[in-house]
Backbone as a chain_set.jsonl record, in Angstrom:
{"seq": "MVALYISLYIYYQVGDAHAATLLPQVRAMQAALAAEHGIKAGLKRRPESEQGLQTWMEIYENAGPAFGAALAAAADAAGIARLIDGRRHTEMFTEMPPCA", "coords": {"N": [[201.852, -48.401, 193.766], [204.611, -47.235, 195.598], [205.232, -47.477, 199.038], [205.795, -44.655, 201.072], [208.336, -44.03, 203.208], [209.598, -42.279, 205.983], [212.205, -40.476, 207.692], [212.468, -38.929, 210.765], [213.884, -36.166, 212.407], [214.216, -34.653, 215.366], [215.063, -31.86, 217.1], [216.086, -30.101, 220.062], [216.495, -27.93, 222.949], [217.581, -28.602, 226.256], [217.51, -27.771, 229.605], [220.237, -28.176, 231.865], [219.372, -28.778, 234.451], [216.955, -30.073, 234.04], [217.449, -32.348, 232.594], [217.854, -34.972, 233.721], [215.293, -35.599, 234.563], [213.816, -35.466, 232.21], [214.946, -37.429, 230.515], [214.076, -40.248, 231.146], [211.394, -39.955, 230.478], [211.353, -39.337, 227.729], [212.582, -41.647, 226.74], [210.668, -43.623, 227.481], [208.467, -42.738, 226.001], [209.471, -43.06, 223.393], [209.853, -45.844, 223.329], [207.212, -46.757, 223.524], [206.135, -45.673, 221.159], [207.71, -47.016, 219.26], [206.899, -49.679, 219.671], [204.189, -49.502, 219.032], [204.103, -48.435, 216.41], [206.068, -49.649, 214.912], [208.506, -48.464, 214.31], [211.973, -47.386, 214.246], [213.608, -45.994, 216.907], [215.714, -43.409, 218.237], [217.944, -41.624, 220.444], [219.93, -38.838, 220.861], [222.564, -36.619, 221.959], [224.319, -33.507, 221.974], [227.759, -33.493, 222.879], [228.689, -31.472, 224.554], [227.625, -28.984, 226.928], [226.092, -25.87, 226.689], [225.998, -22.802, 228.212], [224.41, -23.839, 230.257], [222.61, -25.38, 228.856], [221.634, -28.278, 227.091], [221.775, -29.846, 223.897], [219.498, -31.906, 222.395], [218.582, -34.704, 220.319], [215.961, -36.391, 218.892], [215.411, -39.331, 217.034], [213.651, -40.87, 214.465], [213.089, -43.595, 212.53], [212.002, -45.16, 209.474], [209.313, -44.438, 209.455], [205.84, -44.113, 208.834], [203.657, -42.05, 206.74], [201.689, -40.94, 208.454], [202.829, -40.823, 210.922], [203.882, -38.503, 212.116], [201.769, -37.071, 213.342], [201.059, -38.868, 215.378], [203.411, -38.841, 216.858], [203.503, -36.152, 217.73], [201.244, -36.106, 219.402], [202.044, -37.98, 221.326], [204.296, -36.702, 222.422], [203.068, -34.471, 223.572], [201.455, -35.767, 225.489], [203.452, -36.861, 227.09], [204.468, -34.631, 228.288], [206.67, -33.184, 227.431], [207.183, -30.587, 226.462], [207.115, -28.892, 228.679], [209.526, -29.281, 229.905], [211.594, -28.515, 228.299], [213.702, -26.016, 226.748], [212.528, -23.556, 224.849], [211.35, -24.492, 221.599], [210.481, -27.596, 219.914], [212.201, -28.644, 217.075], [211.586, -29.875, 213.883], [212.862, -31.99, 211.405], [212.496, -33.592, 208.286], [213.212, -36.437, 206.346], [213.579, -38.425, 203.37], [214.337, -41.615, 201.865], [216.829, -41.888, 199.347], [216.191, -42.67, 195.944], [217.173, -45.855, 194.514], [220.015, -46.252, 192.3], [219.54, -46.603, 188.821]], "CA": [[202.526, -47.259, 194.369], [205.558, -47.596, 196.643], [204.981, -46.796, 200.308], [206.789, -43.649, 201.407], [208.769, -44.044, 204.601], [210.374, -41.092, 206.295], [212.979, -40.394, 208.927], [212.256, -37.648, 211.435], [214.94, -35.729, 213.32], [213.643, -33.577, 216.177], [216.076, -31.37, 218.023], [215.632, -29.082, 221.011], [217.421, -27.717, 224.046], [217.138, -29.019, 227.582], [218.333, -27.243, 230.685], [220.944, -29.197, 232.631], [218.576, -29.113, 235.629], [215.801, -30.893, 233.65], [217.87, -33.491, 231.779], [217.628, -36.251, 234.406], [213.844, -35.827, 234.599], [213.316, -35.644, 230.852], [215.472, -38.628, 229.861], [213.197, -41.423, 231.179], [210.125, -39.65, 229.807], [211.575, -39.478, 226.29], [212.834, -43.074, 226.476], [209.392, -44.331, 227.577], [207.667, -42.327, 224.847], [210.029, -43.692, 222.202], [209.582, -47.286, 223.394], [205.797, -46.949, 223.205], [205.958, -45.386, 219.735], [208.335, -48.098, 218.503], [206.039, -50.853, 219.783], [202.896, -49.264, 218.366], [204.212, -48.055, 214.996], [207.097, -50.427, 214.232], [209.603, -47.593, 213.868], [213.216, -47.454, 215.009], [213.79, -44.709, 217.583], [217.008, -43.164, 218.853], [218.082, -40.358, 221.154], [221.321, -38.387, 220.913], [222.774, -35.256, 222.45], [225.659, -32.967, 221.764], [228.558, -33.839, 224.06], [228.913, -30.333, 225.446], [226.5, -28.162, 227.368], [226.44, -24.45, 226.542], [225.21, -21.903, 229.045], [223.442, -24.613, 231.014], [221.65, -26.038, 227.96], [222.057, -29.413, 226.271], [220.999, -30.035, 222.674], [219.102, -33.296, 222.215], [217.943, -35.029, 219.048], [215.211, -37.634, 218.772], [215.461, -39.844, 215.671], [212.63, -41.883, 214.179], [213.327, -44.11, 211.181], [210.997, -46.054, 208.884], [207.989, -43.983, 209.877], [204.86, -43.885, 207.78], [203.244, -40.653, 206.586], [200.838, -40.468, 209.557], [203.554, -40.925, 212.183], [204.099, -37.177, 212.704], [200.658, -36.745, 214.238], [201.176, -39.738, 216.548], [204.551, -38.346, 217.629], [203.094, -34.898, 218.389], [200.331, -36.457, 220.495], [202.831, -38.646, 222.358], [205.13, -35.684, 223.081], [202.158, -33.699, 224.429], [201.064, -36.61, 226.613], [204.624, -37.047, 227.947], [204.796, -33.362, 228.938], [208.025, -32.788, 227.041], [207.29, -29.13, 226.273], [207.341, -28.174, 229.947], [210.879, -29.542, 230.389], [212.616, -28.06, 227.354], [213.87, -24.579, 226.596], [212.179, -23.245, 223.463], [210.446, -25.446, 220.957], [211.043, -28.739, 219.195], [212.367, -28.383, 215.638], [211.478, -31.148, 213.183], [213.36, -32.138, 210.037], [212.005, -34.831, 207.712], [213.985, -36.887, 205.196], [213.181, -39.69, 202.756], [215.439, -42.338, 201.236], [217.108, -41.595, 197.931], [215.9, -43.855, 195.123], [218.389, -46.538, 194.083], [220.46, -45.962, 190.943], [218.965, -47.544, 187.849]], "C": [[203.411, -47.75, 195.517], [205.237, -46.799, 197.902], [206.125, -45.837, 200.606], [207.096, -43.729, 202.896], [209.705, -42.875, 204.809], [211.227, -41.327, 207.538], [212.763, -38.995, 209.482], [213.406, -37.396, 212.403], [214.391, -34.522, 214.063], [214.696, -33.127, 217.174], [215.522, -30.224, 218.856], [216.666, -28.947, 222.109], [216.761, -28.048, 225.377], [218.075, -28.405, 228.604], [218.99, -28.37, 231.455], [220.105, -29.677, 233.82], [217.401, -30.036, 235.3], [216.187, -32.188, 232.935], [217.562, -34.831, 232.445], [216.142, -36.593, 234.501], [213.317, -36.161, 233.221], [213.739, -36.973, 230.23], [214.541, -39.847, 229.956], [211.85, -41.189, 230.499], [210.264, -39.827, 228.299], [211.796, -40.949, 225.946], [211.526, -43.875, 226.508], [208.498, -44.003, 226.386], [208.158, -43.027, 223.586], [209.762, -45.198, 222.187], [208.127, -47.574, 223.028], [205.531, -46.71, 221.719], [206.547, -46.498, 218.872], [207.45, -49.342, 218.513], [204.752, -50.685, 218.983], [203.025, -49.072, 216.86], [205.297, -48.81, 214.229], [208.241, -49.598, 213.691], [210.844, -47.895, 214.699], [213.451, -46.069, 215.588], [215.184, -44.621, 218.182], [217.016, -41.813, 219.537], [219.565, -40.042, 221.261], [221.366, -37.008, 221.558], [224.167, -34.802, 222.081], [226.471, -33.23, 223.028], [228.745, -32.691, 225.042], [227.589, -29.651, 225.797], [226.947, -26.716, 227.244], [225.461, -23.597, 227.33], [224.087, -22.639, 229.769], [222.4, -25.337, 230.178], [222.316, -27.16, 227.172], [221.2, -29.434, 225.011], [220.769, -31.523, 222.483], [218.491, -33.474, 220.836], [217.268, -36.393, 219.15], [215.245, -38.031, 217.298], [214.421, -40.948, 215.543], [212.805, -42.308, 212.733], [212.232, -45.086, 210.779], [209.587, -45.718, 209.349], [207.088, -43.798, 208.661], [204.418, -42.437, 207.76], [202.429, -40.107, 207.755], [201.569, -40.431, 210.896], [203.732, -39.566, 212.872], [203.009, -36.782, 213.677], [200.717, -37.584, 215.512], [202.312, -39.271, 217.455], [204.182, -37.076, 218.388], [202.182, -35.189, 219.579], [201.084, -37.11, 221.645], [203.698, -37.654, 223.125], [204.283, -34.818, 224.007], [201.797, -34.494, 225.675], [202.218, -36.813, 227.593], [205.034, -35.766, 228.669], [206.18, -32.845, 228.602], [208.178, -31.267, 226.97], [207.588, -28.378, 227.566], [208.761, -28.342, 230.475], [211.978, -29.078, 229.438], [212.637, -26.544, 227.293], [213.608, -24.234, 225.139], [211.257, -24.305, 222.903], [211.212, -26.575, 220.297], [211.074, -28.397, 217.71], [212.398, -29.731, 214.921], [212.011, -31.038, 211.764], [212.909, -33.503, 209.544], [212.807, -35.163, 206.467], [213.387, -38.181, 204.667], [214.431, -40.327, 202.14], [215.606, -41.871, 199.797], [216.769, -42.833, 197.134], [217.201, -44.52, 194.676], [218.743, -46.144, 192.644], [219.905, -47.03, 190.01], [220.059, -48.231, 187.071]], "O": [[202.992, -48.59, 196.313], [204.998, -45.593, 197.838], [207.292, -46.176, 200.41], [206.22, -43.52, 203.735], [210.499, -42.526, 203.936], [210.993, -42.252, 208.316], [212.863, -38.003, 208.76], [213.843, -38.296, 213.121], [214.131, -33.482, 213.457], [215.166, -33.916, 217.993], [214.63, -29.488, 218.434], [217.599, -29.745, 222.198], [215.571, -27.813, 225.591], [219.296, -28.508, 228.479], [218.373, -29.411, 231.678], [220.131, -30.862, 234.155], [216.897, -30.719, 236.191], [215.329, -33.038, 232.698], [217.055, -35.738, 231.785], [215.782, -37.77, 234.516], [212.467, -37.039, 233.073], [212.964, -37.579, 229.49], [214.236, -40.44, 228.921], [211.236, -42.132, 229.999], [209.385, -40.406, 227.66], [211.249, -41.44, 224.958], [211.306, -44.722, 225.642], [207.848, -44.888, 225.828], [207.356, -43.53, 222.799], [209.474, -45.762, 221.131], [207.844, -48.528, 222.303], [204.785, -47.462, 221.093], [205.952, -46.883, 217.866], [207.271, -49.986, 217.48], [204.288, -51.624, 218.336], [202.15, -49.501, 216.108], [205.432, -48.629, 213.019], [208.881, -49.986, 212.713], [210.772, -48.574, 215.723], [213.491, -45.082, 214.853], [215.764, -45.629, 218.585], [216.185, -40.955, 219.24], [220.358, -40.876, 221.698], [220.349, -36.326, 221.684], [225.077, -35.612, 221.9], [225.926, -33.194, 224.131], [228.94, -32.921, 226.236], [226.598, -29.734, 225.072], [228.057, -26.371, 227.648], [224.249, -23.669, 227.13], [222.967, -22.14, 229.881], [221.418, -25.852, 230.714], [223.421, -27.002, 226.653], [220.024, -29.075, 225.057], [221.717, -32.306, 222.417], [217.954, -32.532, 220.253], [217.904, -37.404, 219.451], [215.125, -37.179, 216.417], [214.321, -41.836, 216.389], [212.686, -41.494, 211.817], [211.62, -45.746, 211.618], [208.775, -46.607, 209.603], [207.538, -43.376, 207.596], [204.761, -41.672, 208.661], [202.48, -38.905, 208.018], [200.98, -40.044, 211.906], [203.73, -39.501, 214.101], [203.296, -36.216, 214.732], [200.455, -37.076, 216.602], [202.186, -39.302, 218.679], [204.514, -36.94, 219.565], [202.332, -34.585, 220.641], [200.801, -36.831, 222.81], [203.822, -37.754, 224.345], [204.723, -34.466, 225.102], [201.829, -33.966, 226.787], [201.992, -36.926, 228.798], [205.867, -35.813, 229.574], [206.796, -32.143, 229.404], [209.206, -30.729, 227.38], [208.246, -27.338, 227.542], [209.165, -27.627, 231.392], [213.163, -29.231, 229.736], [211.701, -25.877, 227.734], [214.406, -24.594, 224.274], [210.487, -24.934, 223.629], [212.432, -26.515, 220.142], [210.085, -27.915, 217.157], [213.152, -30.624, 215.307], [211.662, -30.122, 211.02], [212.935, -34.473, 210.302], [213.059, -34.295, 205.631], [212.767, -38.941, 205.411], [215.445, -39.661, 201.926], [214.639, -41.508, 199.127], [217.028, -43.946, 197.592], [218.212, -43.846, 194.479], [217.871, -45.752, 191.869], [219.814, -48.205, 190.367], [219.774, -49.058, 186.205]]}, "num_chains": 1, "name": "protein.A"}
């Protein structure tokens, strides 16, 4: 059986006033997850802020099936929920099989 690796895309909104506080927390969380799980992590944001809110996206590539639980626990431990507006939305994708 071939191992299934996924890519996770988590997006959420951050108030302009909380962005400078949240950034190092997310970066530290991603570095710890990358070291522990061997995934590739990234962080992006939309270039514009609307009504005082920024949209951020965390990206995790080459994650195993159990990574989602580890990510949720890490986000809770980092206190991310208290610094964002609303909730984190998660999208999951897998690689397309190669053409035969």
